[in-house]
N, C-alpha and C positions, 0 to 999 in steps of 0.2 A: 504494500499500500504506500502510495506516495505521501510524503510529508508536506502537504499544502498548508497555506496560512489557516490556522484553526478558526479564527474569528471569520474569515471569508466563508467558511463552510457552515458555522453555526447559524449564521445570519439567514441560511437557507431554510431552517427547520421550522420556522414558524411556532406553532404550538403542537408540534407532532412529539408524542410521548417519548419516542425513542431519542429524542434530541434534547429533552429537558435537561438531563444532567450536564450537558455540554456547555450550558450557558446559564449564568446566574443572573445577569442583568436582564431588565426587561428590555424588550425590543426598542431601539431608539425612536421609530416612527410613532410608538404609542406613548412616549413620555412628552409632558409639557415641558416647556423652557424653564419654569421655575425648579423643577426637579432634575433637570439635565443640563449638560453642558457647564459642568462645575470643576471637573478634574481632567487630567491628562488621559486617564482611562476613558473617561466620557468621550473625548475628542476621538480617540482611536476607534472606539466602537461606532461612532457618528459615520467616520469615513469608511469603516468596513461595511456600514449599512448600505452605502452607495454601491459598492462592489457586489453585494449580494444580490442586488436587483438584476444585474446582468447574468447571474447564474440561474435565473428562474426558467421553467419550461416555455414561456412565451418568448424567451430571449434567446441566448446562446445555449441553453441547456438543451434546446430542441428546435423549436420553430425557426426563429430568426437566423439561428446558424445555418440552416438549409434553405432559407427563404428563396433565394435566387436560382437554386440549382435547376428546377424544372424550366426556368426562363432561359437558361444558357443554351448556346447552340450546339453542345455536345451531349445534352441529357434531356429525357422525357420523364414524366412522372405518372403514376397510377393512383387511382382511388381518389382522395381528397385533391391530389394535385394535377388531375387530368386537365380540368379548366386552365390552370396556369401553363400547362404544356401548350395549350391551345391559345395562349395569351388573352384569356378572359378572366377578369376578376369578379368571381361570383359572391353572392352573400355570404356563404360559409368561409370564403377566403378574407372577405372583408372583416369578419369577426377576429380573425388571426391579426390582420394588419392593423385593427384597432388595439390589439394587445402590444403591438411595437410602440404605437403612439403612447399609450399609457405607461408602458415600461420605461421608455426614454424620458418622459416627463417626470415620472417618479424619481427617476435618477437625478434629472436637473433639480427637482425641488430637495432631494436630500443633499446634493452638493451646495444648494443655496443656503441650506440651514448651517452646514459646517462653515461656510464662508461668512455668514453673519455672526454666529455665536462662538466659534472657536477662538478668533482673536481676543476675546476678553478673558479666556481661561488663563490663570496663572500656572505656567508649565514651562519647561525647557524650550527656549525660543527657536533652537534648530529643529526640535521634533515637531513644533507648531508650524514652522514654515514648511515642512516636508509634508504635513497633513493638509495644509492649505493648498500646496501645489498638487496633491493628489485629486482634491476637489475641483480645482481648475481643470485638471486633464480629464477627469469623468465628466464634467459639464460639457467641455469641448467635445468629448467623444459622443456624447448623447446627442447634442445639436448637430454634429456632423451627420450621424446617421438619419436623424430626422430630416435633414436637408436633402441627403441622397435620395430618399424614398418619398417624401411628401412635398418637396420643394419649399416655398414660402410658409414659415410656421410662426406662431406668436413667440416672442421673446420674453421669458421671465428671469429676472436675475435677483428676485426677492423670495424668500419662501412663502408658500401659500399657508396662511394662518386664519384666514376668513374667507367668507364667500365673495368679498369685494375683490379679491385678487385672483380670481378664476378666469378673467377676461383676457383681452389682448388680441389685437388685429394680427392677421398674417403680414409678418414683415418681409420685405424683398430679400431674395437670396444674399444680396450683396451685403445687407446689414447682419443677416444670420452668420455669414462667413466672417464678417468683420469680427463678431464676438468670439467666434471659434478661434480665429488666429490671435486675438488679444489674450484668450485664456491659455492657449498653448505657449505663447511667449511668456506668460508669467510662469507656466508650469516649468518650462525647461530651465528657468533660472532658479527655481525654488526646489525642484526635485533633485534627489541625489544621483549621481552617476550609477550607483549600484545600490540595491536593496538588501537587507538581511533576510528578508522573508520573499520566497518566490512568489510571483504573481503581482506584485506591486508595481506601479508605474514608475519609471524612471525619467531622467532627463533625455535619455536616448529613445524612449518611447514617445516622448512629447515632440521632439525633434523629427522622428519619422513621421508621426502624424502630420506634423506641419508641412513637411516636404510633400506629403500625399495630398494635402488640401491645396497647397500651391499648385500641384500638378493638375488637379481637377479644375482649379481656377485658371490654368493656363498662365501662371506666372512662372515662365520657364526658369529663368535665372535664379529666382528664389528657391524653386524646387531643387534645382541643381545643387545650389550652394548649401542648402539645409541638409540635402541627402549627403553631401561630402562631408558635413560636420560629423555625421553619424559614422561614416566609413572611417574618417581619419582618427576618430576616437580610439580605434582599434579595440574597442570594447567587444566587438563581435566578430565571428567568422563562420565561413560556411562549414558544415559538418561533411567530411570526407565520406565518399561512398565508393565501393568497388563492385557491388552487386545490387540488383533491385531491392534486395532484402534489406540492405544497409539503411534504406530510408527510414526503417523502423527506429533508428537511432534519433530521428527527429520527431517522427510521429507516434512511436509506440506508447501503449498505454503505460508502460513501467517507467517510462522517462520522466524524471522530475523537471529537467530542464536541459538546454543544450546551449553550444556556444553561439548558435544563430538565433535564439529566442530573444526577441524585443520586448513584445507584449502579448501574452495569452491570456484567455480566460481558462483559469485552472479548475482541474477536478481531480477526484480521486475514487478509488474503489469502495464506495459506501453509499447507502441510500441517502444520507445526509448530504454527502458531498460530490456525489456522481452526477452523470448526465446520461441522456438517451440518444445521443447522436448516431452511434452505430446502428441503431434500430433503423433509421431511415435509408441506410444503404445497403443493408444485407437482409437476407431471407430469414423467415422464422425458423428454418431447418438449419441455417448456417451456424458454425461454430463461433463465428465473428461477432455474433450479436446474441443475447440471451433468448429474445422473442422478436426478431426483427419484422419490420413491416415490408422491407424490400421495396421502398417507395420509388427510388430513382433509378434509371437504366438508360443505357445508350445503345445506338445502332452503328455498325461499322461503315454505313453510308454516310453518316454525318462527316463533313469535311475535316474537322479538327481532329476526330479520331482516325478517320481514313488515312490521313497524311502524316500521322504520328509514325516517326521512324522506330523500327523494332529495336535498332541499337541504343535508343535513348532509354535508359533503365528506369526513368519515370513511368514509362508506358507499362511495362510489366508490373510495376509496383501499383500503379494507379487503377488498371482495368484488369478485370478477370472474367473469363468465359466458363470457368468451372472453379467449384471451391469445395472445401471439406464441409460435410455435414456434421451433426453432433455426435455422429457414431464414427466419425473419422474416415468416412467413404467419400470420394471425390465425386461430385455430381454436377453435370453440366447444367449451365443456366438454360432456360426455355428459349425456344425459337422466337418467341414474341417478345422476350426481354433478354437479348443476347449478351450484353455487356453491363457488368456491374462495376461499382466504384470501390477500390480497396484501401483508401487513405485511412479510414477510421475503423480499424479493427480492434476488436477487444475479445479476450477469452476469459473463461473462469470467473465470471462476474456474478455477484450473488443476487442481484435483481435487475430487472429492465432499465431502471433509472440510476444504476449505480456504475456506470462505465467510467473508466478513469482517463479517458482520452481528454487532452486538453485542446482547447479550439484556439487556433493561431490567428491573431489580428495582425501583427506585424512580425515578420522574419526578416533577417538580414538580407535575404536574396530581394526582398522588396526594396530595401535602401539602394541596392546595386542596380535595379531595373528602373527605379525612379530616376537614378543619376543618369542612366543610359538615355532614356527617353528625353528628359528635361534638358540635358546638355545638348543633344542634337537639335532639339527644337530651337534652344536659345541660339544656336550657331547656324541654324538654317542648313543643317547637314551634320552628319556624324563625325565627332572628333576621335582621334586615337583613343582617348581614355574613356569615351561612351561606350566605344566598341569593346574596349578591354573589360569594362564592367559588365557588359552583356555576356561576353565570352566567359568570364568567371563562372556565371550561373550555368551557362551552357556545358562547360567542360565538365563541371561537376555532375550533370545529368548523364554524361556519359562515362562516368567512373574515372574521369582524369583529374589531375591535381588542378584546382581552380586558379592558381597563380601562374601556371606554367603554359606556354604556348603549346598547342596541340593541333593534330590534323583536323579536328572538327571546328576550329575557329571560324568565325565570319571575318570577312575581308573588307575593310573601309571602303575600297575601290568599288565594290559591288553594290553600293548603295547611295541613294540621295536622302533628302530629309523624309520624303513621303515613305519610300519602301523601308527605310530603317525603322521608322516609328511602327510600320506593319509588322516588322520583324520582332520589335520588343514586346508588342502586343501579342503575338503568337507565343513568344517565350513565356510571357506572363499567364497566358492560358494554360500552358502545360505545367508551369511551376506551381501555379496556385489552383489546380483543379480541385473543385468542390470546397474551396476556402472562402466562397463569397466574394470573389473579386471581378470575374468575367464579365457579368451582366452590367456592373457600373462601368467597366471599361468601354464596353460597346456603347453605352449611353453617352458617356463624356466625349467619345470621339466622334459621335454622330453615326456610327456604324451599326446600330442595333437593327434597323429595319432591313437593311441590304444583307447583312450577315445571316438573320434568321430566314429571310427569304431563300437564300441560297442553300442553307442548311436543312431547313425543315419544309420548305415550299409554302410557308405561312406568310400572309400579309398582316402586320401587325399595326394597330392603331397608336396614335399619340397617347391615349389614355393609359395605356398600360405602363408607359414610361415613368409614371407617378402613381403611388398609391392614394386612395381616397382619404379625405379628411373625414375622421369618425363622425357619424351622426351625433353621438353622445356630445362631442365637442360642439358641433353646430348648434345643438338645442341649448347647451348650458353656457355658451360663451357668447355674451351680448354683443361682442365686437365682430363675430363671424356670422354671416348669413348663409342660407342655401345657395346663393349666388356666388359665394367664395369659394365654393367647391371645385376641386381639380376638374378640368375638362373630362367629359365622358361618363362622369358618375352622377 
């Protein structure tokens, strides 16, 4: 069992009897300010409560972690996710996306409480600064995900303590991103370079998210330079691999951390602190999930999968056409669902929601690929260092040393700005398969419609590029009317 931050896990327990002995304090969200925010321990519990929200089933524990898989050009979904595979956001799916809105705003509110009340607590100033840095990071993280999925959203920077604070008009994306950037700039200055507890955000995590935001905003030089800060810090490195199975050193359920982990949502093998992610990718008969749903699958005709070179070790690691059942017998996938995804595998788990797989938000590979794309865009064509950073990720995929020239290297003379960016996007697709990156890459580059048309033969509407604003928000927020809903809903 992995040794994950205890308070991150106990905050998941709520009132469950099996968790009561793990936590003596009352949950922070149920305490009034006159009882709470008095001690350093209160401050720590309050910031852990923010993280706990991201661990819930509506968030990275299950739904949000896999939200984009059925939308991406290499995958389809069954059951609940059939409409999403057809680019239709139905009422049942809206109930799930409503949960994303609620979850991220709960995290924002919990962050706002920390930022309002922790500064007055008499405690070690360095520890206080770190806690406030975490709150700024989490608030930025929540608003960034809201912006990517819903577009313009209300901005709330004060905790909701009465009904008069539940309003707020949808603010333009420029204003939302300005807050995200400001919060991340504060976080990178106040967070430590390393944390003693695995799973807490660091300065490197804030810098990487900031580089990511700049990339989305097409602030190319800013994205390049911020990614370079992460790279030049030498705090991270790519994990070396020689076989496809070696990728378990990055993604395996027994791995506590690795040299390329920048920021992950952390889990462990327990009902209190585990997740359900493998259930979505593996069948109920599979050894790799306790009672899997087998939700997502691919077809060999999908261009991204069709064109994936067999010598790329990521292909064999990420895709399987047959696998062991619970009796250890290898069974072929069905002809109607021929390819399944193998990144999130877990065995010997005590319960369906007790998988110990961590969910990666930022890995070192992302800093390298952000640099490659942004540097080329900033220079209107690939630079030698941009190509080298791309090649580092590509070499590792083929079992080569990341820092040594290889026969698999891309050559700068073969590409211009447009073709090199396409190359980076394809590398990102393979590197971050089922990590929740591809759909957003297609949207930010304006390629979603054309890529999905080629891959699946489907014409998608503009509506599916954003999720609907929850009806509950429209009904309860006096500053938002039905006319403010995203187009198509």
